[in-house]
Wavefront OBJ file of the C-alpha trace (Angstrom):
o trace
v 13.365 -0.976 11.224
v 10.603 1.696 10.900
v 9.320 1.052 14.526
v 10.134 4.276 16.080
v 7.469 6.843 16.322
v 8.284 10.613 15.622
v 8.721 12.782 18.639
v 5.176 14.212 18.655
v 3.296 11.124 18.134
v -0.395 11.436 18.941
v -2.414 8.572 20.378
v -4.503 7.029 17.636
v -8.261 5.952 18.202
v -9.335 2.368 18.073
v -13.094 2.632 18.022
v -15.080 1.031 15.110
v -17.538 2.385 12.495
v -20.572 0.704 14.256
v -23.601 2.969 14.537
v -21.610 6.132 13.436
v -22.307 8.621 10.770
v -19.592 7.546 8.311
v -20.331 9.996 5.515
v -20.719 13.013 7.906
v -17.392 12.137 9.628
v -15.670 11.747 6.393
v -17.068 14.992 4.779
v -16.096 16.878 7.881
v -12.628 15.436 8.206
v -11.890 16.120 4.443
v -13.200 19.605 4.889
v -10.839 20.291 7.812
v -7.824 18.849 5.969
v -8.654 20.729 2.781
v -9.102 23.963 4.708
v -5.625 23.706 6.269
v -3.119 26.260 5.137
v 0.493 24.872 4.488
v 3.093 26.775 6.466
v 5.765 26.452 3.558
v 6.495 24.558 0.426
v 7.735 21.604 2.421
v 4.519 21.278 4.500
v 2.762 18.370 3.062
v -0.047 17.979 5.610
v -2.870 18.984 3.391
v -1.803 16.955 0.291
v -1.064 13.937 2.377
v -4.227 13.882 4.509
v -6.531 14.708 1.604
v -4.981 12.085 -0.536
v -5.203 9.449 2.092
v -8.750 10.247 2.840
v -9.661 9.974 -0.918
v -7.584 6.769 -1.593
v -8.055 4.672 1.544
v -9.118 1.257 -0.046
v -11.905 0.591 2.434
v -14.578 2.648 4.388
v -13.056 1.438 7.630
v -9.682 3.003 6.469
v -11.377 6.218 5.552
v -13.104 6.417 8.844
v -9.846 5.672 10.835
v -8.324 8.661 9.129
v -11.397 10.809 9.555
v -11.371 10.074 13.280
v -7.682 10.935 13.528
v -8.411 14.326 12.030
v -11.502 14.999 14.005
v -9.732 14.117 17.200
v -7.477 17.045 16.407
v -10.238 19.482 17.286
v -10.653 18.303 20.827
v -9.227 20.360 23.570
v -10.256 21.223 27.239
v -12.250 24.291 27.996
v -10.201 27.299 28.287
v -7.366 25.880 26.304
v -6.203 26.734 22.882
v -7.105 24.203 20.250
v -3.879 24.039 18.509
v -5.572 22.298 15.624
v -3.159 23.179 12.984
v -0.234 21.562 15.059
v -2.061 18.478 15.854
v -2.975 17.956 12.125
v 0.773 18.547 11.249
v 1.515 15.839 13.892
v -0.856 13.292 12.398
v 0.510 13.909 8.872
v 3.935 13.540 10.185
v 3.163 10.243 11.849
v 1.817 8.750 8.671
v 4.832 10.228 6.679
v 7.202 8.530 9.134
v 5.325 5.215 9.745
v 3.771 4.749 6.334
v 5.141 6.820 3.391
v 8.832 6.579 4.160
v 8.766 2.769 4.723
v 6.893 2.250 1.346
v 9.090 4.740 -0.399
v 12.354 3.157 1.084
v 11.080 -0.139 -0.404
v 10.987 1.585 -3.790
v 14.538 2.508 -3.678
v 15.551 -1.217 -3.351
v 13.983 -2.484 -6.529
v 15.074 -6.104 -7.212
v 17.970 -6.782 -9.537
v 16.487 -8.717 -12.488
v 19.437 -11.226 -12.088
v 17.985 -12.262 -8.757
v 15.175 -13.721 -10.602
v 16.834 -14.775 -13.832
v 20.045 -16.429 -12.787
v 19.669 -20.150 -12.901
v 16.026 -19.606 -14.031
v 13.951 -21.571 -13.773
v 15.919 -24.344 -11.938
v 16.449 -22.096 -8.909
v 13.297 -20.205 -9.025
v 11.781 -19.713 -5.447
v 8.702 -21.888 -4.937
v 6.437 -18.883 -4.373
v 7.388 -17.491 -7.716
v 6.470 -20.863 -9.333
v 3.062 -20.920 -7.592
v 2.288 -17.287 -8.659
v 3.313 -17.970 -12.187
v 1.148 -21.024 -12.309
v -1.698 -19.128 -10.739
v -1.347 -16.355 -13.202
v -1.260 -18.552 -16.253
v 2.392 -17.838 -16.838
v 1.805 -14.262 -17.990
v 1.712 -10.643 -16.839
v -1.700 -9.950 -15.210
v -1.481 -6.604 -16.816
v -0.388 -6.933 -20.363
v -1.202 -10.635 -20.723
v 2.243 -11.284 -22.317
v 3.431 -14.659 -21.686
v 6.562 -15.383 -19.577
v 9.604 -16.050 -21.673
v 11.046 -19.133 -19.692
v 7.584 -20.516 -19.248
v 7.142 -20.460 -22.939
v 10.571 -21.814 -23.597
v 9.967 -24.830 -21.176
v 6.630 -25.605 -22.856
v 4.555 -24.676 -19.730
v 2.263 -22.431 -21.882
v 0.129 -23.970 -24.604
v 0.532 -22.317 -28.090
v -0.448 -19.998 -29.702
v 0.945 -16.899 -28.275
v 2.497 -13.944 -30.080
v 4.710 -12.183 -27.565
v 6.979 -13.170 -24.667
v 8.748 -11.355 -21.864
v 10.667 -11.718 -18.784
v 8.470 -11.568 -15.593
v 8.885 -11.169 -11.931
v 6.490 -11.615 -8.952
v 5.384 -8.325 -7.700
v 4.386 -7.894 -4.064
v 1.266 -5.686 -3.157
v 2.612 -5.030 0.329
v 6.414 -4.580 0.007
v 8.660 -7.447 0.903
v 10.676 -5.337 3.273
v 7.905 -5.023 5.542
v 7.784 -8.839 6.100
v 11.027 -8.260 8.219
v 9.272 -6.013 10.499
v 7.828 -7.247 13.893
v 3.910 -7.328 14.072
v 4.033 -4.637 16.673
v 6.011 -2.242 14.390
v 4.276 1.033 13.625
v 4.591 0.525 9.958
v 1.932 -2.203 10.385
v -0.115 0.062 12.779
v -0.123 2.784 10.158
v -0.834 0.568 7.214
v -3.678 -1.240 9.043
v -5.170 2.190 9.960
v -5.027 3.279 6.281
v -6.355 0.184 4.668
v -8.956 -0.725 7.445
v -7.502 -4.380 7.209
v -5.815 -6.609 9.640
v -2.465 -7.446 7.808
v 0.378 -7.842 10.101
v -0.480 -11.227 11.418
v -1.256 -12.568 7.822
v 2.014 -10.954 6.136
v 4.730 -10.855 8.731
v 7.827 -12.995 8.040
v 7.688 -15.525 5.154
v 3.983 -14.758 4.901
v 4.861 -11.668 2.877
v 5.365 -14.202 -0.044
v 1.853 -15.674 0.187
v -0.082 -16.123 -3.070
v -2.647 -13.334 -2.061
v 0.220 -10.837 -1.763
v 1.719 -11.586 -5.157
v 0.893 -11.113 -8.765
v 3.017 -11.590 -11.938
v 4.348 -8.538 -14.003
v 6.751 -7.995 -16.821
v 10.237 -6.444 -15.537
v 9.255 -3.118 -16.922
v 5.689 -3.106 -15.365
v 7.225 -4.220 -11.987
v 9.800 -1.401 -11.993
v 7.033 1.204 -12.516
v 4.994 -0.464 -9.828
v 7.623 -0.526 -7.266
v 8.801 2.938 -8.071
v 5.208 4.119 -7.256
v 4.723 5.536 -10.742
v 2.242 2.956 -11.605
v -0.697 1.432 -9.867
v -3.851 -0.566 -10.209
v -7.414 0.503 -9.566
v -10.614 -1.692 -9.396
v -12.968 -0.570 -12.135
v -16.503 -1.859 -11.725
v -18.108 -3.037 -15.013
v -21.706 -4.323 -14.356
v -21.030 -7.233 -12.105
v -17.478 -7.629 -12.855
v -14.259 -5.978 -11.533
v -11.653 -5.156 -14.237
v -8.154 -3.841 -13.595
v -7.189 -0.386 -14.874
v -3.511 0.609 -14.779
l 1 2 3 4 5 6 7 8 9 10 11 12 13 14 15 16 17 18 19 20 21 22 23 24 25 26 27 28 29 30 31 32 33 34 35 36 37 38 39 40 41 42 43 44 45 46 47 48 49 50 51 52 53 54 55 56 57 58 59 60 61 62 63 64 65 66 67 68 69 70 71 72 73 74 75 76 77 78 79 80 81 82 83 84 85 86 87 88 89 90 91 92 93 94 95 96 97 98 99 100 101 102 103 104 105 106 107 108 109 110 111 112 113 114 115 116 117 118 119 120 121 122 123 124 125 126 127 128 129 130 131 132 133 134 135 136 137 138 139 140 141 142 143 144 145 146 147 148 149 150 151 152 153 154 155 156 157 158 159 160 161 162 163 164 165 166 167 168 169 170 171 172 173 174 175 176 177 178 179 180 181 182 183 184 185 186 187 188 189 190 191 192 193 194 195 196 197 198 199 200 201 202 203 204 205 206 207 208 209 210 211 212 213 214 215 216 217 218 219 220 221 222 223 224 225 226 227 228 229 230 231 232 233 234 235 236 237 238 239 240 241
C-alpha cells in the first residue's frame, strides 16, 4: 500500500547539509515556491510546498525540501527549463507519497470499543506501558484515565476522569508498509529523520511513537484538526495545542 510513485516522479537528491548555505537555500526555495502561480483552484503546488518548507520539523527536513525545489531550476543549455512543471511534479510526489497516506489514516479512526471492550483485562501491553509512562492521564489536559482511577492505579486526589486512548505520532497504518515504501521515503525527507527502520512492523507501537489522549483529543489529532507544537520557555519545552 502507498508504495507506487506517481507517473512523473522526479529523482530526489540525497546529499547532506554539510558545508552548505542552509539559510540561503531555504530562502531561495521558499521564494520560488511562493512565486509559483497556481494553474487552477485544484492546484495545491504553492500551498503544499510553502507549508512543508515552513513546518518541516528539522533543518535537515527543510533543506531536503529546499534542494528538491532548487533542483527544478536545473536544465541543459539550450533547453527550456519547464520549472513550473517540475515544481508541480515535486508537489504531486509529496501529495501522493506523504499527504494521501497520512490523510487515509485519518479516515480510519479507531472505534472506541476497540480499546474499551474488556478493558483493562484485554488492554494491549503497549497501551499499558504508555499509560504508566504518562501517569495514567491525558498528556494534553492532564485528566485522569477513568479505568486507571477505578482500578486504583492513580493516587487521589483528582477532580476529573475520562476515557483515554493511545495516540500514535506516526500513524499505525504506516507500520504495515515495507521499509522501502515511498511513504517512508517521503516522510523521512520531510522530517529529516531516519524513521522506517525504527517504526516498521510492530515497532510502530514503541513508546517513543505513543502518547495518551482522551477519546475526544485523539479524534481531533487523527483527523488532522488538532496538533502539537513545541514552545520554548526559558530552558524548558512546553506543549501548545
